[in-house]
C-alpha positions, 0 to 999 in steps of 0.5 A, a space after each residue: 069267275 070263269 078260269 083263266 089260263 097262262 100259256 107258256 110258249 116258245 120254240 122247242 128246247 128254250 126251257 118251258 117245261 124246266 120253267 113249268 115244272 120250277 112253278 108247279 113242281 109238278 113232273 112233266 117230261 123236260 127232256 132234251 128233244 124237240 117236241 117232248 111235250 105233245 099234250 099241254 099240261 096245266 098247274 095251278 099255282 098259288 099267287 105270292 101275297 104278304 097280305 093274306 099272310 098278315 091278315 090271317 096272323 090277324 084274325 088268328 085264322 084257322 086256314 089261309 088259302 092263297 089266289 092262283 094262276 093256272 099255267 099251261 105248258 105248251 109244246 114247242 112252236 117251229 117257223 111255218 107252225 101256222 101253215 101246218 109245220 110240225 105239230 103247228 095246228 095242234 099247238 096254235 089250237 092250244 094257244 088259242 084257249 088261254 088268256 095270257 101267254 108267257 113267252 120264253 126266250 132262250 139266252 144261253 149258249 150250250 152246246 148239249 142242249 140242241 136249238 132248233 135253228 142251230 144258233 142261239 140268237 133271242 131276237 131272231 126267235 122271238 121274230 119267229 114266234 110272234 110272226 107264227 102267232 100273227 099270222 094265225 091271228 093270235 093276238 093276246 097280252 104277252 110277257 117275255 120271260 128271257 131264260 138266264 140259266 147258264 148264262 155268264 155275265 149280264 145280258 146287254 141294254 142294247 138287247 133288252 131295248 129290242 125286246 118288243 114288250 114287257 119281259 123278266 129274267 128268270 133262271 128256272 133250274 135255281 128259281 130266281 125270278 119265279 115269284 115276280 113271273 107269278 105275280 106279273 102273270 096274274 097282272 097280265 090277265 088284268 085281275 086283282 085281289 080282294 080278301 075275306 078273313 076271319 077265324 075260320 079262314 083268310 083267303 084271297 079272291 081273284 077278280 076282273 079289275 073294273 069288277 063292281 061288287 056283285 060280280 066280284 062276290 060271284 067268285 065266292 058264290 053265285 048268291 053274292 051276285 044274285 042276291 047281293 044286297 050290300 058289302 062292308 069294305 075296308 082296305 087291307 091297309 087301313 084294317 091293318 092299321 086298326 089291328 096294329 091298334 087293338 093288337 098292341 093293347 091286347 085287343 081282339 081281331 074283332 075289336 080290330 074290326 070295331 076300331 076301323 068301324 070307329 074310325 069310318 074306315 070300314 064302309 058300306 057299299 051297294 051295287 055300283 061299288 067297284 072293287 079295288 085290289 086289296 080290299 077286305 069284303 064281307 057280301 051281305 045278302 
């Protein structure tokens, strides 16, 4: 599966690079002036998933490898960008390369942090960004992220009701809401997770929602698509249920699979099977 990117977009000085740093723990400029991020930085971020951790424990895996999301920190967009204002053409070309957008919105007042329009008006900021994206012909899935750092009190329900799409509240300085943001970004790309598990490793794999078994197998190796014969599939919930029976009686990870097979929970699926989020799969070629 080709890699998919989530771009962090917004006006200058709304906290995009601070969010990116918090997500990736990668050092990129976050100084207090517009256009400090000229070239987009890319960070690979693991997707939190407790199912993977539990599978790894069940299988006594030596390695645990999560699914990932790639975030791109894109320099601040300004009014008139679609007509070349600021670094508009460059910024818009960067945005065109991503598959989904996180639109960072500043909700806090701070006289020490310059606002490009000299006032904090989140809905006005959203309108500017969306108009510029629309004028540039850019339509991708968008998640609005409200930067609540330094905000005193609650953001009003009236304001929230006017946000033109799904949103999250995040404090990138203290890290509040980051795990949920990563998970929601993954969903924004319309991705699902399936697993492979064994003594060597338990791993979360990514495929698009609606993918059939051979296409999902390609995420692991092209042979699993080209030479696909069948797949043995059990949903995570059922494997853990079977595992709870056998581990309580001192059984092995292998006996958990055997117990699942006896109960009919381990199925053999063909080329037309649509892989579901949470499936544990063994591909046979």
